[in-house]
C-alpha positions as CSV (number, residue, x, y, z in Angstrom):
1,M,95.2,59.8,144.4
2,I,97.7,57.9,142.3
3,Y,99.9,60.9,141.6
4,L,100.8,61.3,145.3
5,D,101.2,57.6,145.7
6,A,103.7,57.6,142.8
7,V,105.6,60.7,144.2
8,L,105.9,58.8,147.5
9,R,107.0,55.7,145.7
10,K,104.2,53.5,146.8
11,N,101.9,53.5,143.8
12,T,100.5,50.0,143.0
13,Q,98.2,51.1,140.2
14,R,98.8,52.6,136.7
15,P,101.6,55.3,136.8
16,P,99.9,58.7,136.8
17,V,100.4,61.0,133.9
18,W,100.5,64.8,133.5
19,F,102.3,67.1,131.2
20,M,104.2,70.3,131.9
21,R,102.4,73.2,130.2
22,Q,99.4,70.9,129.7
23,A,97.3,74.1,129.7
24,G,98.8,76.3,126.9
25,R,98.9,77.5,123.4
26,Y,98.5,74.1,121.7
27,H,95.1,73.6,123.3
28,S,91.9,75.0,121.8
29,H,90.4,75.6,125.2
30,Y,93.4,77.9,126.0
31,Q,93.1,79.6,122.6
32,A,89.5,80.4,123.2
33,M,90.3,82.0,126.6
34,K,93.1,84.1,125.1
35,K,90.4,85.8,123.0
36,R,88.9,87.1,126.3
37,Y,92.0,87.6,128.4
38,S,95.7,88.6,128.1
39,F,98.3,86.1,129.4
40,M,98.8,88.3,132.5
41,E,95.1,88.3,133.2
42,L,94.9,84.5,132.8
43,C,97.5,84.2,135.5
44,K,96.3,87.0,137.8
45,I,92.5,86.6,137.8
46,P,91.8,83.6,140.0
47,E,88.7,82.6,138.1
48,A,90.5,82.7,134.8
49,A,93.5,80.8,136.1
50,A,91.2,78.1,137.4
51,E,89.3,77.9,134.2
52,V,92.5,77.5,132.1
53,T,93.9,74.9,134.6
54,F,90.7,72.8,134.2
55,G,90.8,72.8,130.4
56,P,93.2,69.8,129.9
57,I,91.8,67.9,132.9
58,Q,88.3,68.0,131.3
59,D,89.6,67.3,127.8
60,F,92.3,64.8,128.3
61,D,91.7,63.4,131.8
62,F,95.2,64.0,133.2
63,D,95.8,62.6,136.7
64,A,97.1,65.9,138.0
65,A,96.2,69.6,137.5
66,I,98.9,72.2,137.7
67,L,98.3,75.9,138.6
68,F,98.3,78.1,135.5
69,S,100.8,80.7,136.3
70,D,104.4,81.8,135.5
71,L,107.6,81.4,137.5
72,L,108.7,85.0,136.9
73,F,106.1,86.7,139.1
74,P,108.5,86.9,142.2
75,L,110.8,89.0,140.0
76,E,107.9,91.3,139.2
77,V,107.1,91.6,142.9
78,L,110.7,92.4,143.7
79,G,110.5,95.4,141.3
80,M,112.0,94.2,138.1
81,G,108.8,94.9,136.0
82,L,107.3,92.3,133.8
83,E,105.3,92.2,130.6
84,Y,104.6,89.6,127.9
85,T,105.0,90.6,124.3
86,P,104.2,87.8,123.8
87,G,107.2,86.3,125.7
88,P,108.3,87.6,129.1
89,K,110.2,90.8,129.2
90,L,111.7,92.3,132.4
91,G,112.0,96.1,132.9
92,W,115.7,95.8,133.7
93,H,118.4,93.2,134.2
94,L,120.8,92.4,137.0
95,T,123.9,93.0,135.0
96,E,126.1,94.2,137.8
97,K,126.3,93.8,141.6
98,S,125.4,97.4,142.3
99,L,121.9,96.8,140.9
100,L,121.0,94.5,143.7
101,S,119.9,97.6,145.6
102,K,117.0,98.0,143.1
103,L,115.5,94.7,144.2
104,N,112.7,95.4,146.7
105,S,114.0,99.0,146.8
106,E,110.9,100.0,148.8
107,K,112.1,97.6,151.5
108,K,108.7,95.9,151.9
109,S,108.4,93.0,154.3
110,T,108.2,89.5,152.9
111,L,104.4,89.3,153.8
112,E,103.8,92.6,152.0
113,L,105.7,91.2,148.9
114,L,103.6,88.1,149.1
115,Q,100.4,90.1,148.7
116,G,101.7,90.7,145.1
117,I,101.2,87.0,144.3
118,A,98.2,86.3,146.6
119,Y,96.2,85.6,143.4
120,Q,98.0,82.2,143.2
121,G,96.5,81.2,146.5
122,E,93.0,82.3,145.5
123,A,93.3,80.4,142.2
124,L,94.5,77.2,144.0
125,K,91.7,77.3,146.5
126,R,89.2,77.6,143.6
127,I,90.7,74.8,141.7
128,R,91.0,72.5,144.6
129,S,87.3,73.0,145.6
130,H,86.1,71.9,142.2
131,L,88.8,69.3,141.4
132,S,88.0,65.6,141.8
133,P,89.5,64.2,145.0
134,E,91.2,61.6,142.7
135,K,93.1,64.3,140.9
136,A,96.2,65.9,142.4
137,L,96.9,69.6,142.3
138,L,100.4,71.0,141.8
139,G,101.8,74.4,142.5
140,F,105.2,75.5,141.2
141,V,107.9,78.1,141.5
142,G,111.1,78.7,139.7
143,G,114.4,77.5,141.2
144,P,116.7,80.2,142.6
145,L,119.3,79.5,139.9
146,T,116.7,79.8,137.1
147,L,115.2,83.0,138.5
148,F,118.7,84.4,138.7
149,Y,119.4,83.6,135.1
150,Y,116.2,85.3,134.0
151,A,117.0,88.3,136.2
152,V,120.4,88.7,134.6
153,E,119.8,87.6,131.0
154,G,116.1,88.1,130.6
155,S,115.7,84.5,129.4
156,H,117.5,81.2,129.7
157,Q,118.6,81.1,126.1
158,G,121.7,82.6,124.4
159,A,125.3,82.9,125.6
160,L,124.3,83.3,129.3
161,H,127.8,84.4,130.1
162,L,126.7,87.3,132.3
163,A,124.6,85.0,134.5
164,K,127.5,82.5,134.8
165,E,129.8,85.2,135.9
166,G,127.2,86.3,138.4
167,L,127.4,83.0,140.2
168,T,130.9,83.8,141.5
169,D,131.0,87.7,141.6
170,G,128.6,88.1,144.5
171,R,125.5,88.8,142.4
172,Y,123.9,85.3,142.9
173,E,124.6,85.4,146.7
174,G,123.1,88.8,147.0
175,F,120.2,88.0,144.8
176,F,119.4,84.8,146.7
177,K,119.4,86.6,150.1
178,I,116.7,88.9,148.8
179,L,114.7,86.3,146.9
180,A,114.8,83.4,149.3
181,P,112.3,84.6,151.9
182,L,109.7,85.5,149.2
183,L,110.3,82.2,147.3
184,I,109.8,80.1,150.5
185,E,106.6,82.1,151.3
186,N,105.4,81.6,147.8
187,M,105.8,77.8,148.1
188,C,104.1,77.9,151.5
189,L,101.2,79.9,150.1
190,Q,100.6,77.3,147.5
191,A,100.8,74.4,149.9
192,S,98.4,76.1,152.4
193,S,96.0,77.0,149.5
194,G,95.4,73.4,148.3
195,A,98.5,72.3,146.4
196,D,99.1,68.6,147.0
197,A,102.7,69.0,145.9
198,V,104.9,71.9,144.9
199,A,107.3,71.7,141.9
200,V,110.6,73.7,141.8
201,M,111.4,74.3,138.1
202,D,115.1,74.6,137.4
203,T,115.2,74.9,133.7
204,C,118.6,76.5,133.8
205,A,120.3,73.8,136.0
206,G,122.1,72.3,133.0
207,E,123.8,75.6,132.2
208,V,126.1,75.2,135.2
209,E,128.8,72.5,135.3
210,P,128.4,69.9,138.1
211,A,131.2,71.3,140.3
212,L,129.8,74.8,140.3
213,F,126.3,73.4,140.7
214,R,127.5,71.6,143.9
215,E,129.4,74.5,145.3
216,V,127.1,77.4,144.5
217,V,123.6,76.2,143.6
218,I,123.1,73.2,146.0
219,P,123.4,75.3,149.2
220,T,120.8,77.7,148.1
221,L,118.4,75.0,146.9
222,R,119.0,73.2,150.2
223,E,118.0,76.3,152.2
224,V,114.8,76.8,150.3
225,L,113.8,73.1,150.6
226,I,114.6,72.8,154.3
227,Q,112.7,76.0,155.2
228,F,109.7,74.8,153.2
229,R,109.9,71.3,154.7
230,R,109.8,72.8,158.2
231,R,106.6,74.6,157.5
232,H,104.9,71.9,155.3
233,P,106.5,68.5,156.3
234,H,103.8,66.5,154.5
235,T,103.7,68.3,151.1
236,P,105.9,66.6,148.6
237,V,108.4,68.6,146.5
238,V,109.2,67.9,142.9
239,Y,112.6,69.2,141.6
240,Y,112.7,69.5,137.8
241,S,116.2,69.7,136.6
242,K,116.5,70.4,132.9
243,G,119.7,69.7,131.0
244,T,121.3,67.7,133.8
245,G,122.4,64.1,134.3
246,P,124.0,61.8,136.8
247,W,126.9,64.1,137.4
248,H,124.5,66.8,138.6
249,W,122.0,64.4,140.3
250,Q,124.6,62.9,142.6
251,H,124.9,66.3,144.3
252,L,121.1,66.3,145.0
253,E,121.3,63.3,147.3
254,G,120.2,64.2,150.8
255,L,118.1,67.2,149.8
256,P,114.6,67.1,151.2
257,F,112.5,66.6,148.0
258,E,110.6,63.5,146.9
259,C,110.6,63.5,143.1
260,L,113.2,64.3,140.4
261,G,111.9,65.6,137.1
262,I,114.2,64.8,134.2
263,D,114.4,65.9,130.5
264,W,114.2,63.7,127.5
265,H,117.9,63.1,127.0
266,H,117.9,60.0,129.2
267,S,116.4,56.5,129.0
268,I,113.5,56.5,131.4
269,S,113.8,52.8,132.0
270,E,117.5,53.2,132.9
271,V,116.9,56.2,135.2
272,L,114.1,54.3,137.0
273,Q,116.4,51.3,137.6
274,Q,119.5,53.4,138.6
275,W,117.9,56.3,140.5
276,G,114.4,55.2,141.4
277,S,115.5,54.0,144.8
278,K,116.5,57.5,145.7
279,W,113.5,59.5,144.4
280,S,110.4,59.1,142.4
281,I,111.1,60.0,138.8
282,Q,109.0,62.3,136.6
283,G,109.3,62.3,132.8
284,N,110.3,62.1,130.1
285,F,108.9,61.7,126.6
286,D,110.5,64.1,124.1
287,P,108.0,66.9,123.6
288,N,109.4,67.5,120.1
289,L,108.1,64.0,119.1
290,M,104.6,65.2,119.9
291,L,104.8,67.5,116.9
292,L,105.0,64.6,114.5
293,P,102.1,63.5,112.3
294,E,99.7,61.2,114.2
295,Q,100.9,57.8,113.0
296,A,104.6,58.7,113.3
297,C,103.9,60.1,116.8
298,M,102.1,56.9,117.8
299,K,105.1,54.8,116.7
300,E,107.4,56.9,119.0
301,I,105.0,56.6,121.9
302,E,105.0,52.8,121.5
303,K,108.8,52.8,121.3
304,F,109.0,54.9,124.4
305,F,106.8,52.6,126.5
306,E,108.3,49.3,125.2
307,P,111.4,49.2,127.6
308,V,109.3,50.5,130.5
309,L,106.8,47.7,130.2
310,K,109.6,45.2,130.6
311,L,110.6,46.5,134.0
312,P,109.6,44.7,137.2
313,R,106.4,46.3,138.5
314,E,108.0,47.6,141.6
315,K,110.4,49.8,139.5
316,L,107.3,51.7,138.3
317,N,105.8,52.4,141.7
318,G,107.6,55.8,141.8
319,W,107.2,56.8,138.1
320,V,105.2,59.9,137.2
321,C,104.7,59.6,133.4
322,G,105.0,62.7,131.3
323,L,107.1,64.8,129.0
324,G,110.7,65.8,129.5
325,H,109.6,69.5,129.3
326,G,106.5,71.4,128.3
327,V,104.0,70.8,125.6
328,L,105.1,72.8,122.5
329,Q,102.9,75.3,120.9
330,W,102.1,73.5,117.6
331,T,101.5,70.1,119.2
332,P,98.4,68.5,117.7
333,E,95.7,67.8,120.4
334,Q,95.1,64.4,119.0
335,N,98.7,63.4,119.8
336,V,98.1,64.3,123.4
337,R,94.9,62.4,123.4
338,N,96.6,59.4,121.9
339,F,99.4,59.4,124.5
340,L,97.1,59.3,127.4
341,K,94.8,56.7,125.8
342,Y,97.8,54.4,125.0
343,Q,99.3,54.9,128.5
344,K,96.1,54.0,130.2
345,E,95.5,51.0,128.0
346,V,99.0,49.4,128.3
347,F,99.0,49.7,132.1
348,S,95.5,48.3,132.4
349,K,96.4,44.9,130.9
């Protein structure tokens, strides 16, 4: 399984490749399924989630499958309500500290709350039982910071001033105490149901300056990772950190995760050389370039791989090739197909 070998920095073959949101709106397989199911049904009906997950594996031959789901379901389970119209919309927002009492207002136990996302475990079991042993299976959750930003703002776009204030007015601390047991159990559910690795997606990490990230975010991230590691010591963790760079990454050193996912604002060859001794590195082709016409996109793909191919082979042992974020809605399928074809060809020489 070359994905796991790469995450553990011992891959001696071609670097594995998978794309965030590789099952999604750009793909005809997904579009066909959306005629039969709503987005919520695709996530919550295990058979449907498995079928969506398999689409890009069968079509493009990615080296890893990732559970088709959404990172906001723990917020729904905690009583915030959730619908997709078509984007996510919570029933209410955590705009002041007094509203913390509304989270899990029924005071359910963590295991009772976990039943609200048990469908993820069923979907993973179904996927793993039909997935080739050569292909890895990833689970994922949202990072505590990102879930907090969504809980406060309803998204991770816009001014985000309320969420930033919440990091120091007691809201984030209170939110984390309620969220953490469920989030840890969610990760454990995925690992025990067949996920070969679990990704923690922190798409809001870059919204917090490095000093505040170190002081407020790192301790909560450490607690989640340590608790998960105690339960599943052999399941690698990927931490995807959007919008960050070395000034954030330095504060991640010593945390128990194996792979750092980065966005497209950094040279992958430089990151592999400078940070590849600390973690395996996932990323980071610009997803916006995948929108280009086919020939223009191919030129950008070739340009992306050129410096990587000049690196010593050992520098690539811990690289998981992919995008710096998710596949965008209007991405031509042929560009995805060309990326994987080119990637496999250049590393087979």
